[in-house]
C-alpha positions in Angstrom: -37.1 87.0 -52.4 -34.3 87.8 -49.9 -36.1 86.4 -46.8 -36.1 82.7 -48.0 -32.3 82.8 -48.5 -31.8 83.8 -44.9 -34.1 81.0 -43.8 -32.0 78.4 -45.8 -28.7 79.8 -44.5 -30.0 79.7 -40.9 -31.2 76.1 -41.3 -27.8 75.0 -42.7 -26.0 76.8 -39.9 -28.2 75.1 -37.3 -27.7 71.6 -38.8 -23.9 72.1 -38.9 -23.9 73.2 -35.3 -26.1 70.2 -34.3 -23.8 67.8 -36.1 -20.7 69.3 -34.5 -22.3 69.1 -31.0 -23.3 65.5 -31.6 -19.8 64.6 -32.8 -18.2 66.3 -29.9 -20.6 64.6 -27.5 -19.9 61.2 -29.0 -16.2 61.9 -28.9 -16.3 63.1 -25.3 -18.5 60.0 -24.3 -16.0 57.6 -25.9 -13.1 59.4 -24.3 -14.8 59.3 -20.9 -15.7 55.6 -21.3 -12.1 54.8 -22.4 -10.8 56.8 -19.4 -13.2 55.0 -17.1 -12.2 51.6 -18.4 -8.4 52.2 -18.5 -7.8 54.6 -15.6 -10.6 54.5 -13.1 -11.7 50.8 -13.3 -9.2 48.9 -15.6 -9.5 45.5 -13.8 -12.8 44.4 -15.5 -11.4 45.2 -18.9 -8.3 43.3 -18.2 -10.3 40.4 -16.9 -12.4 40.3 -20.1 -9.3 40.6 -22.2 -7.6 37.7 -20.4 -10.7 35.5 -20.8 -10.2 35.8 -24.5 -6.5 35.7 -24.9 -4.8 34.2 -21.8 -4.7 30.4 -21.4 -3.2 28.3 -18.6 -1.6 25.0 -19.7 -0.9 22.3 -17.1 2.3 20.3 -17.5 1.1 16.9 -16.1 3.3 14.3 -14.4 2.8 10.6 -14.1 2.9 9.1 -10.7 6.3 7.6 -9.9 6.8 3.8 -10.4 7.5 1.3 -7.7 10.1 -1.4 -8.4 11.3 -4.5 -6.6 15.0 -4.9 -5.7 15.8 -6.3 -9.1 14.1 -3.5 -11.1 10.8 -5.4 -11.9 7.8 -3.1 -12.0 5.4 -3.5 -9.0 3.3 -0.4 -9.6 3.0 1.6 -12.8 0.7 4.3 -14.2 -1.1 3.6 -17.4 -2.8 6.2 -19.6 -6.6 6.3 -19.3 -9.3 8.8 -20.2 -12.1 10.2 -18.1 -15.4 11.3 -19.7 -17.1 14.5 -18.4 -20.0 16.7 -19.5 -20.8 20.4 -19.6 -24.6 20.3 -19.1 -24.9 24.1 -19.7 -23.1 23.8 -23.0 -25.3 20.9 -24.0 -28.5 22.8 -23.1 -27.4 25.8 -25.1 -26.6 23.6 -28.1 -30.0 21.9 -27.9 -31.7 25.3 -27.7 -29.7 26.5 -30.7 -30.8 23.5 -32.8 -34.4 23.9 -31.8 -34.4 27.5 -32.8 -32.6 26.8 -36.1 -35.2 24.1 -37.0 -38.1 26.5 -36.1 -36.6 29.2 -38.3 -36.4 26.9 -41.3 -40.1 26.0 -40.8 -41.0 29.7 -40.8 -42.0 30.0 -37.1 -41.6 33.1 -35.0 -38.2 32.4 -33.5 -38.3 35.3 -31.0 -41.7 34.2 -29.7 -40.4 30.6 -29.3 -37.3 31.8 -27.5 -39.4 33.7 -25.0 -41.8 30.7 -24.5 -39.6 28.7 -21.9 -42.2 25.9 -21.5 -42.4 25.1 -25.2 -38.7 25.6 -25.7 -37.9 23.2 -22.9 -40.3 20.6 -24.3 -38.7 20.7 -27.7 -35.2 20.5 -26.3 -36.3 17.4 -24.4 -37.7 15.8 -27.5 -34.6 16.6 -29.5 -32.4 15.0 -26.8 -34.6 11.9 -26.5 -34.8 11.3 -30.2 -31.0 11.4 -30.6 -29.9 7.7 -30.4 -26.3 8.8 -29.7 -27.0 9.4 -26.1 -28.1 5.8 -25.7 -24.9 4.7 -27.4 -23.0 6.8 -24.9 -24.7 5.0 -21.9 -24.1 1.6 -23.5 -20.4 2.1 -24.1 -19.9 3.5 -20.6 -21.8 0.5 -19.2 -24.0 2.8 -17.2 -27.7 3.0 -16.8 -29.3 5.3 -19.4 -31.4 6.9 -16.7 -28.3 7.8 -14.7 -26.6 9.4 -17.6 -29.8 11.4 -18.5 -29.9 12.6 -14.9 -26.4 13.8 -14.9 -26.9 15.6 -18.2 -30.4 17.1 -17.9 -31.3 17.3 -14.2 -29.4 20.5 -13.6 -28.6 22.4 -16.8 -26.8 25.2 -15.0 -23.8 23.0 -14.1 -20.6 23.3 -16.0 -18.9 20.0 -15.0 -19.9 16.5 -14.1 -18.1 13.2 -14.5 -19.8 10.6 -16.5 -17.2 7.9 -16.1 -13.7 7.9 -14.7 -10.8 6.0 -16.2 -12.1 4.4 -19.3 -9.9 2.7 -21.9 -8.5 4.6 -24.9 -10.7 2.4 -27.2 -13.9 3.6 -25.4 -12.7 7.2 -25.4 -12.1 7.0 -29.2 -15.6 5.6 -29.7 -17.1 8.5 -27.6 -15.1 11.0 -29.5 -16.4 9.7 -32.8 -20.0 10.2 -31.6 -19.4 14.0 -31.7 -21.8 14.7 -28.8 -22.3 18.3 -27.7 -21.1 19.1 -24.2 -19.2 15.8 -23.9 -15.4 16.1 -23.3 -12.5 13.7 -22.7 -9.8 14.3 -20.0 -6.5 12.5 -20.2 -5.6 10.9 -16.9 -3.6 7.9 -15.6 -4.6 4.8 -13.6 -2.4 2.8 -11.2 -1.8 -0.8 -12.3 -0.2 -3.5 -10.2 1.3 -6.4 -12.3 1.7 -8.7 -9.3 -1.9 -8.3 -8.3 -2.8 -9.9 -4.9 0.7 -11.2 -4.3 2.1 -7.8 -3.2 -1.1 -6.0 -2.5 -0.5 -5.5 1.3 3.0 -4.1 0.8 2.1 -1.8 -2.1 -1.3 -0.7 -1.0 -3.3 1.2 -3.6 -4.4 4.6 -4.7 -7.8 6.2 -5.0 -9.3 7.2 -8.3 -7.6 10.6 -8.1 -4.2 8.9 -7.8 -3.7 9.6 -4.0 -2.0 6.8 -2.0 -4.5 5.2 0.4 -2.5 2.3 2.0 0.9 0.6 2.0 3.9 2.0 0.3 1.6 4.1 -1.9 0.5 6.1 1.1 3.8 6.0 2.9 5.7 7.6 0.0 2.7 9.4 -1.5 4.4 12.8 -1.6 7.6 11.5 -3.3 5.6 9.4 -5.8 3.2 12.2 -6.7 5.6 15.1 -7.7 3.9 18.4 -8.8 2.3 19.6 -12.0 3.9 22.5 -13.9 1.9 25.5 -15.2 2.4 27.7 -18.3 0.4 30.9 -18.5 0.4 32.1 -22.1 -1.3 34.7 -24.3 -2.8 33.7 -27.7 -4.0 35.8 -30.6 -7.3 35.5 -32.5 -6.0 32.6 -34.5 -5.0 30.6 -31.4 -1.3 31.2 -31.9 1.0 31.6 -28.9 2.4 35.1 -28.8 3.6 35.5 -25.2 4.6 33.4 -22.2 3.3 35.3 -19.1 4.4 32.8 -16.4 6.0 29.4 -16.3 6.3 27.0 -13.3 8.5 23.9 -13.9 6.9 20.6 -12.9 8.5 18.6 -10.1 9.2 15.1 -11.4 8.0 12.3 -9.1 10.5 9.9 -7.6 10.5 6.2 -8.2 10.7 3.9 -5.2 12.8 0.7 -5.2 11.7 -1.7 -2.5 13.7 -4.4 -0.8 11.1 -6.9 -1.9 12.2 -9.6 -4.3 9.2 -10.3 -6.5 10.3 -14.0 -7.0 10.5 -14.7 -3.3 7.3 -12.7 -2.7 5.5 -15.0 -5.1 6.9 -18.2 -3.5 6.0 -17.0 0.0 2.5 -16.0 -1.0 1.8 -19.4 -2.8 3.1 -21.4 0.2 1.2 -19.3 2.8 -2.1 -19.4 0.8 -1.8 -23.1 0.4 -1.3 -23.6 4.2 -4.3 -21.4 5.0 -6.5 -23.2 2.6 -5.2 -26.7 3.4 -5.8 -26.3 7.2 -9.0 -24.2 6.8 -7.4 -21.3 8.7 -8.9 -17.9 9.2 -5.8 -16.1 8.0 -2.0 -16.2 7.9 1.1 -14.1 7.3 4.7 -14.7 6.5 7.9 -12.7 6.2 11.3 -13.3 4.8 14.2 -11.1 6.0 17.8 -10.8 4.8 19.7 -11.1 8.2 22.8 -9.3 6.8 20.9 -6.1 6.0 17.5 -6.2 7.7 15.8 -5.9 4.3 12.4 -7.5 3.9 12.5 -9.7 0.9 8.9 -10.9 1.2 5.9 -9.8 3.3 2.6 -11.7 2.5 -0.8 -12.2 4.0 -3.7 -14.4 3.3 -6.5 -13.6 2.5 -5.4 -11.0 0.1 -7.1 -8.8 -2.5 -6.6 -7.6 -6.1 -5.6 -3.9 -6.0 -6.5 -3.6 -9.7 -10.2 -4.4 -8.9 -11.3 -3.2 -5.5 -14.9 -4.5 -5.8 -14.1 -7.6 -3.7 -11.6 -5.9 -1.4 -13.4 -6.2 1.9 -11.7 -4.4 4.9 -10.6 -7.7 6.5 -8.8 -8.6 3.3 -7.0 -5.3 3.0 -5.4 -5.5 6.5 -1.6 -6.1 6.5 -1.7 -8.7 9.2 2.1 -9.1 9.2 2.4 -5.8 10.9 -1.0 -5.2 12.5 -2.2 -8.5 14.0 -0.8 -9.5 17.4 -0.6 -12.9 18.9 1.2 -14.6 21.8 4.1 -16.3 20.0 4.2 -19.4 22.1 7.3 -21.7 21.9 9.0 -19.6 19.2 10.5 -17.4 21.9 12.0 -20.3 23.9 15.4 -19.8 22.2 15.4 -16.3 23.6 14.9 -17.6 27.2 17.9 -19.9 26.8 20.0 -17.1 25.2 19.1 -14.9 28.2 20.4 -17.6 30.5 23.6 -18.0 28.5 24.2 -14.2 28.5 23.6 -13.8 32.2 25.8 -16.9 33.0 23.0 -18.8 34.7 23.6 -21.8 32.4 26.3 -22.9 30.0 25.7 -24.5 26.6 26.7 -27.9 28.0 24.5 -27.8 31.1 21.5 -30.0 31.7 18.2 -29.1 33.4 16.3 -31.5 35.5 12.6 -31.3 34.5 11.4 -34.1 36.7 8.5 -34.9 37.3 7.3 -32.9 34.3 5.4 -30.3 36.3 6.0 -27.7 39.0 4.0 -25.2 40.9 5.2 -21.5 40.9 3.3 -19.0 43.0 0.2 -21.2 43.2 0.0 -21.8 39.4 1.2 -24.9 37.5 3.8 -25.2 34.7 3.7 -28.5 32.9 5.1 -30.5 30.0 3.1 -33.0 28.1 5.2 -35.8 29.7 8.1 -36.1 32.1 11.4 -35.7 30.2 13.6 -35.9 33.2 17.2 -34.6 32.8 17.6 -32.7 29.5 20.4 -30.7 27.8 19.6 -27.2 26.5 19.5 -28.7 23.0 16.9 -31.3 24.0 14.8 -28.6 25.7 14.5 -26.9 22.3 14.1 -30.2 20.5 11.0 -31.3 22.4 9.9 -27.7 23.3 9.9 -28.2 27.0 8.0 -25.6 29.0 9.6 -26.9 32.2 13.1 -26.5 30.9 12.8 -22.8 29.9 10.7 -22.0 32.9 13.4 -23.3 35.3 16.1 -21.3 33.4 14.0 -18.1 33.7 13.9 -18.5 37.5 17.7 -18.5 37.6 18.0 -14.8 36.6 16.8 -11.5 38.1 13.4 -10.6 36.7 14.5 -7.3 35.5 17.3 -8.8 33.5 15.1 -11.4 31.9 12.4 -8.9 31.0 15.0 -6.5 29.6 16.3 -9.2 27.3 12.8 -9.4 25.7 12.8 -5.7 25.4 16.2 -5.6 23.7 15.1 -7.7 20.8 12.3 -5.3 19.9 9.2 -6.6 21.6 7.0 -3.7 22.5 8.3 -1.4 19.8 8.0 -0.9 16.0 10.2 -3.2 13.9 11.5 -0.3 11.8 9.6 -0.8 8.6 7.7 2.6 9.1 4.7 1.0 7.4 1.3 2.5 7.9 -0.6 0.9 10.7 2.2 -1.1 12.2 1.6 -2.2 15.8 4.1 -2.0 18.7 2.8 -5.2 20.2 1.7 -5.7 23.8 4.6 -5.9 26.2 4.9 -3.9 29.4 8.4 -4.4 30.8 8.1 -1.8 33.6 5.2 -3.4 35.4 5.6 -5.8 38.4 6.2 -9.4 37.2 5.3 -12.4 39.4 7.5 -15.5 39.3 4.8 -17.4 37.3 4.5 -14.6 34.8 8.2 -14.7 34.2 7.9 -18.5 33.7 5.1 -18.1 31.1 7.1 -15.3 29.4 9.8 -17.9 28.8 7.5 -20.1 26.7 5.7 -17.3 24.9 2.8 -16.0 26.9 2.4 -12.6 28.7 3.6 -10.9 25.5 1.9 -10.3 22.1 3.9 -9.6 19.0 3.4 -9.2 15.3 4.9 -11.4 12.6 7.2 -8.5 11.8 8.5 -8.4 15.3 9.2 -12.1 15.4 11.0 -11.8 12.0 13.2 -9.1 13.5 14.0 -11.3 16.5 15.0 -14.2 14.3 17.0 -11.9 12.1 19.0 -11.0 15.2 19.8 -14.7 15.7 20.8 -15.0 12.1 23.0 -12.0 12.3 25.0 -13.4 15.3 23.4 -11.1 17.9 23.4 -7.8 15.8 20.2 -5.9 15.9 19.1 -3.9 12.8 15.8 -2.3 12.0 13.7 -4.0 9.4 13.3 -2.0 6.2 11.1 -2.2 3.2 13.4 0.0 1.1 16.4 -1.5 -0.8 19.6 -0.6 0.9 22.8 0.4 -0.9 24.9 -0.8 2.0 23.9 -2.6 5.2 23.4 -0.4 8.3 26.0 -1.1 11.0 23.5 -2.4 13.5 23.9 -2.8 17.3 25.4 -5.8 19.0 23.1 -6.9 21.8 24.2 -10.5 22.3 27.6 -12.3 22.3 28.1 -14.0 19.0 29.3 -17.2 20.7 26.1 -17.5 22.7 23.9 -16.8 19.7 25.7 -19.4 17.6 25.3 -22.0 20.3 21.5 -21.4 20.5 21.2 -21.5 16.7 23.0 -24.9 16.6 20.7 -26.1 19.3 17.7 -25.1 17.2 18.8 -27.6 14.5 17.5 -30.3 16.7 13.9 -29.3 16.0 14.2 -31.1 12.6 15.8 -34.3 14.0 13.9 -37.5 14.9 11.8 -36.8 18.0 11.8 -33.1 17.4 8.7 -31.0 17.1 9.4 -30.5 13.3 10.8 -33.9 12.5 8.6 -34.2 9.4 9.6 -30.8 8.1 12.4 -31.1 5.5 14.4 -28.1 4.3 15.8 -29.5 1.1 19.6 -28.9 0.7 20.2 -26.6 3.6 20.9 -26.8 7.3 18.1 -24.9 9.1 17.6 -23.8 12.6 14.0 -23.4 13.6 11.4 -23.4 16.3 7.7 -24.4 16.3 5.1 -22.5 18.3 1.5 -23.1 19.1 -0.4 -20.7 21.3 -4.0 -20.7 22.5 -5.7 -17.4 21.6 -6.8 -15.2 24.5 -10.4 -14.3 25.0 -12.3 -12.2 27.5 -11.6 -13.8 30.9 -9.0 -16.3 29.9 -8.2 -18.5 26.9 -10.5 -20.0 24.3 -10.5 -22.9 21.9 -8.7 -21.3 19.0 -5.0 -21.7 18.2 -2.2 -19.9 16.4 0.5 -22.0 14.7 4.0 -20.5 14.2 7.1 -21.7 12.6 10.2 -19.5 12.6 13.8 -20.1 11.7 17.0 -19.2 9.9 19.2 -20.9 7.2 21.7 -21.9 6.3 23.1 -22.6 9.8 26.8 -22.6 8.5 26.4 -18.9 7.4 22.9 -17.6 8.0 21.3 -15.5 5.2 17.6 -15.6 5.7 15.1 -15.5 8.6 11.6 -16.7 7.8 8.5 -16.5 10.0 5.2 -18.2 9.1 2.0 -17.7 11.1 -1.3 -19.6 10.6 -4.2 -18.2 12.5 -7.1 -20.4 13.8 -6.5 -23.6 11.7 -9.6 -25.7 11.6 -9.9 -29.4 12.3 -7.7 -31.5 14.6 -4.4 -30.4 13.2 -3.3 -27.1 14.7 0.3 -27.4 15.9 2.8 -25.0 14.4 5.1 -27.7 13.1 2.2 -29.3 11.1 0.4 -26.1 9.9 3.2 -23.6 9.3 6.2 -25.9 9.1 5.8 -27.1 5.5 5.3 -23.5 4.3 8.4 -22.5 6.1 10.5 -25.2 4.4 9.1 -24.4 1.0 9.8 -20.7 1.4 13.3 -20.8 2.8 14.7 -23.5 0.6 13.4 -21.9 -2.6 14.4 -18.4 -1.6 17.9 -19.5 -0.8 18.2 -21.1 -4.3 16.9 -17.9 -5.9 19.6 -16.0 -4.1 22.3 -18.5 -5.2 23.2 -19.5 -1.7 25.2 -22.7 -1.7 23.6 -25.7 0.0 25.3 -26.7 3.2 23.5 -29.9 4.1 25.4 -33.2 3.5 28.2 -31.6 1.5 30.5 -33.8 -0.5 34.1 -33.9 0.8 36.8 -33.7 -1.8 40.1 -35.2 -0.7 43.5 -34.5 -2.3 46.1 -37.2 -2.8 48.0 -39.1 -5.3 45.0 -41.0 -6.3 42.7 -38.0 -6.4 43.1 -35.1 -8.7 40.7 -32.9 -6.9 
């Protein structure tokens, strides 16, 4: 009976030892695994931990606003929502529902899960039978096939946009559908209240909020700012327990332009009317405050609606006021006379003999439409005599005359810093023939933009002080540079009033309430090998003459029909723009003022 007891004791001892060995092995294995994860290769464990507990929150910023000089909004950001999908999450949810349905019906779930062909077939059926996906396509106004392709063509993708920038109402409807794998992303969309009126100045942004053209591109960095980031740790209940890192967001700047929205609207309406009335290809106009160089209006026609770019063809998006170049024609004749006064070749009271109405210079002909004979400088501008300014140009050294054109900014940027601005075509350092100097006096052999012409006329309005043009509102006017004697400039400005008198080239143009000094211009467009049959009509001027405040330039390109002269095509638009703009600025009228006399019979 003793032998069995020893056998039992040995068995118990063996089992005890086995259990101890197993426990020690498990303990050692756990310790080794812990040591491996925490000491030898801790990065993976940390990464897995951070995936579950660490979250990065973006502190979004809205794009800065753009205002006109009076604080009216020209560009604002409005909240919108983008709809995106997670095709992989959708596919997993469909598979989960298929397996759940199979389990309820008593099928072998494991076998079904391994049968990829059958599982894919059932997922497709489940997806197609869910009418909510058709509702999604309808509310997004997208083709159902396109939506299906984005969601089901590649189920390994984690992100795909279904529609960018939908309205909050559409977003709420989609949210109520409770579709798996469909998410909403808060974004912002640029909105331009003035639409096509200020489109070329402001430009526009792309769908991601990046400036593409105009002021939006010029000041894109300042308007954008920078998003902030908060890296935090959360517990299992989603509560924030620790802030790991925090980067403050950089608030965007808001831009205040020199543009006056009221004057901009007036200029656009007048220009568009002129382009349509005379069946012109295009046109541009600018209004400049001569005391500061600020651009109060810059408009082009045709234009486009930056809120809906579907009809924004490239030729409509071009800011013609700074990009398109034309020979300015007679609008530069005041500069030729001013050069003569500055050099001392002529005096304001002198006369020029233009008999017999033509002359030959270097084998080429300079002509007037008719023989005007002896004319004063005032009359030369009044009837726009080519002979008169050509003769004055021959009284000065060529270098001096060419330098005068260079001094007013021809051949260089106007100072706006706008994207795409052209320097014009003017080469002062080349050899000039006598005939080329003569043609330069009446607006050929040089090509300029509307902005460059506006800068020249702003110099006349400022009494000979040159300032760069600016699209940004100025707190105080820049000092500028005097390039002409004030007395000579004032003499030329007063001569330019004659253009509106009877017999002048703009006798039918009436600037209501204000004395204006202007100049018409009509140039033939150059083509390969010479000049063609198309014209450009200009009208440029300043007002009021008694104390100039505004310079306005209007250009009408390729007017159709028989009426193509600048006085007829661009003149009425000039008068409408400058008279209304001066009233908006509360500039007192100086035409036909009433004289108040003091005396015993007059209490005034």
